C-alpha positions in Angstrom: 0.0 0.0 0.0 1.2 3.5 -0.7 3.1 5.0 2.2 3.0 8.6 3.2 5.7 10.6 5.0 3.9 13.0 7.1 6.0 15.2 9.5 4.6 17.0 12.5 5.0 20.7 12.0 8.4 22.0 13.3 7.7 23.6 16.7 10.8 25.8 16.7 8.8 28.7 15.2 6.1 28.5 17.9 7.5 31.1 20.3 7.9 33.7 17.5 4.4 33.1 16.2 2.9 33.5 19.7 5.0 36.6 20.3 3.7 38.2 17.1 0.0 37.3 17.9 0.4 38.6 21.5 1.8 41.9 20.3 -1.1 42.7 17.9 -3.1 45.7 19.0 -5.6 43.8 21.3 -5.7 42.3 24.7 -3.7 39.0 24.9 -6.0 36.1 23.9 -8.9 38.4 23.1 -9.5 37.0 19.6 -9.8 33.5 21.0 -10.0 30.7 18.4 -8.8 33.0 15.7 -5.5 33.2 17.5 -5.4 29.4 17.8 -6.1 28.9 14.1 -3.5 31.5 13.1 -0.9 29.7 15.2 -1.8 26.3 13.6 -1.7 27.6 10.1 1.6 29.4 10.7 3.2 26.3 12.1 1.9 24.2 9.1 3.3 26.7 6.6 6.4 27.5 8.8 6.0 31.3 8.4 4.9 34.4 10.4 2.9 35.5 7.4 0.6 32.6 6.4 -1.5 32.7 3.2 -4.4 30.8 1.8 -4.3 30.1 -1.9 -6.9 28.7 -4.3 -9.2 26.8 -1.9 -10.8 23.8 -3.4 -13.6 21.4 -2.3 -13.3 17.8 -3.5 -16.4 15.6 -3.5 -15.7 11.9 -3.7 -18.8 9.9 -4.7 -19.6 6.1 -4.6 -22.4 3.7 -3.9 -22.7 1.2 -1.1 -23.8 -2.5 -1.2 -25.2 -2.3 2.4 -28.0 0.0 1.0 -29.7 -3.3 -0.2 -30.5 -3.9 3.5 -32.7 -0.8 3.9 -30.3 1.2 6.1 -31.0 4.5 4.3 -34.1 6.5 3.7 -32.8 7.5 0.3 -32.6 5.1 -2.7 -29.2 4.3 -4.2 -29.9 6.3 -7.4 -29.8 9.6 -5.5 -26.0 9.3 -5.6 -25.7 9.8 -9.3 -28.7 12.1 -9.5 -27.1 14.4 -7.0 -23.9 14.4 -9.0 -25.9 15.8 -11.9 -27.2 18.5 -9.6 -23.6 19.4 -8.6 -22.7 19.7 -12.3 -25.7 22.1 -12.9 -24.7 24.2 -9.9 -27.9 23.6 -8.0 -26.8 21.8 -4.8 -26.0 23.2 -1.4 -22.3 22.9 -1.9 -22.5 24.9 -5.1 -23.8 28.2 -3.7 -21.2 27.9 -0.8 -18.4 27.4 -3.3 -19.5 30.4 -5.2 -19.9 32.5 -2.1 -16.5 31.7 -0.6 -14.4 31.3 -3.8 -13.9 27.6 -3.8 -13.3 25.5 -6.9 -15.4 22.4 -6.9 -14.0 19.0 -8.0 -16.3 16.0 -8.4 -14.7 12.6 -8.3 -16.3 9.3 -9.2 -14.8 6.8 -6.8 -17.3 4.1 -7.4 -20.8 5.2 -8.5 -23.0 2.4 -9.9 -23.9 4.5 -13.0 -22.4 5.5 -16.4 -21.6 9.1 -15.6 -21.0 11.9 -18.1 -17.2 12.4 -17.6 -17.1 14.8 -20.5 -19.0 17.3 -18.4 -16.2 17.6 -15.8 -16.5 14.7 -13.4 -13.1 13.1 -12.7 -13.1 9.4 -13.5 -11.4 7.5 -10.7 -13.9 4.7 -10.5 -12.6 1.6 -8.8 -15.7 -0.5 -9.1 -19.5 0.1 -9.3 -20.2 0.4 -5.6 -18.9 -1.7 -2.7 -20.0 -5.2 -1.9 -22.5 -5.8 0.9 -20.4 -6.1 4.1 -23.3 -7.9 5.9 -22.0 -10.9 4.0 -18.5 -10.1 2.7 -15.8 -7.4 2.6 -16.8 -4.2 1.0 -13.7 -4.2 -1.1 -10.5 -6.2 -1.7 -7.1 -5.2 -0.5 -6.2 -4.2 -4.1 -9.3 -2.1 -4.4 -8.6 -0.3 -1.1 -5.0 0.4 -2.2 -6.3 1.8 -5.5 -8.7 4.1 -3.6 -5.9 5.4 -1.4 -3.6 6.1 -4.4 -6.4 7.7 -6.5 -7.4 10.0 -3.7 -3.8 11.0 -3.3 -3.6 11.7 -7.1 -6.5 14.1 -7.0 -4.8 16.1 -4.2 -1.5 16.2 -6.1 -3.3 17.8 -9.0 -4.8 20.4 -6.7 -1.3 21.1 -5.3 0.1 21.5 -8.7 -2.6 24.0 -9.5 -1.4 26.2 -6.6 -3.9 25.2 -3.9 -2.8 25.0 -0.3 -6.1 24.6 1.4 -8.6 21.8 0.7 -12.0 20.8 2.0 -13.4 17.3 1.4 -16.9 16.2 0.9 -18.7 13.0 -0.1 -21.8 11.8 -1.9 -22.8 8.2 -1.3 -26.2 6.9 -0.1 -25.4 4.5 2.8 -22.1 6.1 3.9 -23.2 7.0 7.4 -23.5 3.2 8.0 -19.9 2.7 7.1 -18.9 5.7 9.1 -20.7 4.3 12.2 -18.8 1.1 11.9 -15.4 2.8 11.5 -16.3 4.9 14.5 -17.1 2.1 16.9 -14.1 0.0 15.9 -11.6 2.9 16.1 -13.0 4.6 19.2 -14.5 1.8 21.2 -17.7 3.8 21.6 -20.7 1.4 21.6 -22.2 0.9 18.1 -25.6 2.1 19.3 -24.2 5.5 20.1 -22.5 5.7 16.7 -25.7 5.1 14.6 -27.9 8.0 13.6 -30.7 9.0 11.3 -28.5 9.6 8.2 -30.6 11.2 5.5 -33.7 11.1 7.7 -34.6 7.7 9.2 -37.2 7.6 12.0 -36.6 5.8 15.3 -37.8 2.5 13.8 -35.4 3.0 10.8 -32.5 3.8 13.0 -33.1 0.6 15.0 -33.2 -1.5 11.9 -30.0 0.2 10.7 -28.4 -0.6 14.0 -29.4 -4.3 13.9 -28.0 -4.6 10.3 -24.7 -3.1 11.4 -24.6 -5.2 14.5 -25.0 -8.4 12.4 -22.3 -7.1 10.1 -19.9 -6.9 13.0 -20.9 -10.3 14.2 -20.2 -11.7 10.7 -16.8 -10.0 10.4 -14.0 -12.5 10.4 -11.0 -10.3 9.5 -7.8 -9.7 11.5 -9.1 -6.6 13.3 -6.2 -4.4 12.0 -7.0 -0.8 11.1 -6.4 -1.4 7.4 -8.6 -4.4 7.5 -11.5 -2.5 9.2 -11.1 0.3 6.6 -11.2 -2.3 3.8 -14.0 -4.4 5.1 -16.5 -1.8 6.1 -15.4 1.3 4.2 -16.9 3.1 1.2 -14.9 3.6 -1.9 -15.4 7.4 -1.6 -14.4 7.3 2.0 -11.2 5.4 1.5 -10.4 7.7 -1.4 -10.9 10.7 1.0 -8.5 9.0 3.5 -5.8 8.8 0.8 -6.5 12.4 -0.1 -6.2 13.6 3.4 -2.9 11.8 3.9 -1.5 13.2 0.7 -2.6 16.7 1.7 -0.8 16.4 5.0 2.3 15.1 3.3 2.3 18.2 1.1 1.7 20.4 4.1 -1.6 21.6 2.9 -4.4 22.7 5.2 -7.3 20.2 5.5 -10.8 21.5 6.3 -12.8 18.6 7.8 -16.5 18.5 7.2 -19.2 16.5 9.0 -19.7 13.0 10.4 -18.4 11.0 7.4 -15.3 13.1 6.8 -14.6 13.2 10.5 -14.5 9.4 10.4 -12.3 9.6 7.3 -9.9 11.7 9.3 -10.1 9.2 12.2 -9.3 6.4 9.8 -6.4 8.4 8.3 -5.1 8.9 11.8 -4.9 5.1 12.3 -2.4 5.0 9.4 -0.5 8.3 10.1 -1.4 10.0 13.4 0.4 13.2 12.4 -2.3 13.9 9.8 -4.4 15.5 12.5 -2.0 18.4 12.9 -3.0 19.6 9.4 -6.7 19.5 10.1 -9.2 22.2 11.1 -12.6 20.7 12.0 -15.2 22.9 10.4 -18.4 22.1 12.3 -20.2 19.8 14.7 -23.1 18.3 12.7 -26.5 17.1 13.6 -25.8 13.4 13.1 -26.0 11.9 16.6 -22.5 10.4 16.7 -20.6 13.5 15.4 -20.3 15.2 18.7 -19.0 12.0 20.4 -16.3 11.4 17.8 -15.2 15.0 17.9 -14.9 14.7 21.7 -12.9 11.4 21.3 -10.5 13.1 18.9 -10.2 16.2 21.1 -11.2 18.2 18.1 -12.8 21.6 18.5 -15.2 22.4 15.6 -15.5 26.1 14.6 -19.3 26.2 14.1 -22.4 24.4 15.1 -25.3 25.1 12.8 -27.2 21.8 13.0 -25.9 20.8 9.5 -26.0 17.3 8.3 -25.8 17.6 4.5 -22.3 16.5 3.8 -20.7 17.5 0.5 -18.2 19.6 2.3 -20.8 22.3 3.2 -19.9 22.6 6.9 -16.2 23.0 6.2 -16.8 25.7 3.6 -19.2 27.5 5.9 -16.4 27.6 8.5 -13.8 28.9 6.0 -14.4 32.6 6.5 -13.2 32.1 10.1 -10.0 30.5 8.9 -9.6 33.4 6.5 -10.2 35.9 9.4 -7.4 34.2 11.4 -5.0 34.6 8.6 -6.0 38.2 8.1 -5.6 38.9 11.8 -2.0 37.8 11.9 -1.1 39.6 8.7 -3.2 42.8 8.8 -3.4 43.9 12.4 -0.9 46.4 13.6 1.4 45.8 16.6 1.7 47.9 19.7 5.2 49.2 18.9 4.4 50.3 15.3 1.0 51.8 16.2 2.6 53.6 19.3 -0.1 52.2 21.6 0.8 51.2 25.1 0.2 47.5 25.8 -2.9 47.2 27.9 -2.6 43.7 29.3 
């Protein structure tokens, strides 16, 4: 499997960054999280003058075999239909990309449909949806490795285009089920607390979903390693996002983490390379029931909480203006000495 060489940001610059932030014309610590974000980005970029260039949102899309068991309110064909909506600019992620200046990339990781690649969808299809992990592994080792490499390839393209900040989204009916299984295996949080409504299940539907996932765990006969859990229960789009996140961290790019599914992808990426988290800013706490729990487990502090549960990268993009504000703070605020203002803290 492709290996990534992810280095934790060099801490030698930390005192200088903190000194610059503390000497801006404000009481020490008075800009709260903006100061924390500015410090993190400055460490990632190893500079006192960080910059954000050409933000992009990458949506990985694929279908899931477990949908055959009735774990989602939405039918499978919504996956490809929503991709058409992305192309026409009518989805939630589209207006946010337009508003905040993000380029949108749509990647077919494994949609069970013949998509119109000539209209701009990036063809990285590994297979037409995963197998049903109630009965067998979602993907083979080779398919998993291909997803990792192809996700990384998309990020390398973005990097070559001059981007240094990426948000990741997903489209795949059934992927909250895979996320719930990754979550329980990698955190030890009981499955029942990891399973939520997804695209809108009622209590009876959530219970059915839980029972299907519980039986899937009982039927699992793998070796229990992180890579085997990723392979056996993952979605093609989710594993591709894992590869993308790892590649972004290796290239020292800033990663904006979206909702429940992408948070689980970051959790999975951390099983392979723990240092990847140093490059991540968690955009929001979503309305899927397990999202708050997994964020707490990861000791991740999301920037906003708007009750979102759409996916697509929408929560990460909504939070981006705060990231931009943090960078503007450290670059554009004057300091006490230059402004001839007496320090008042």
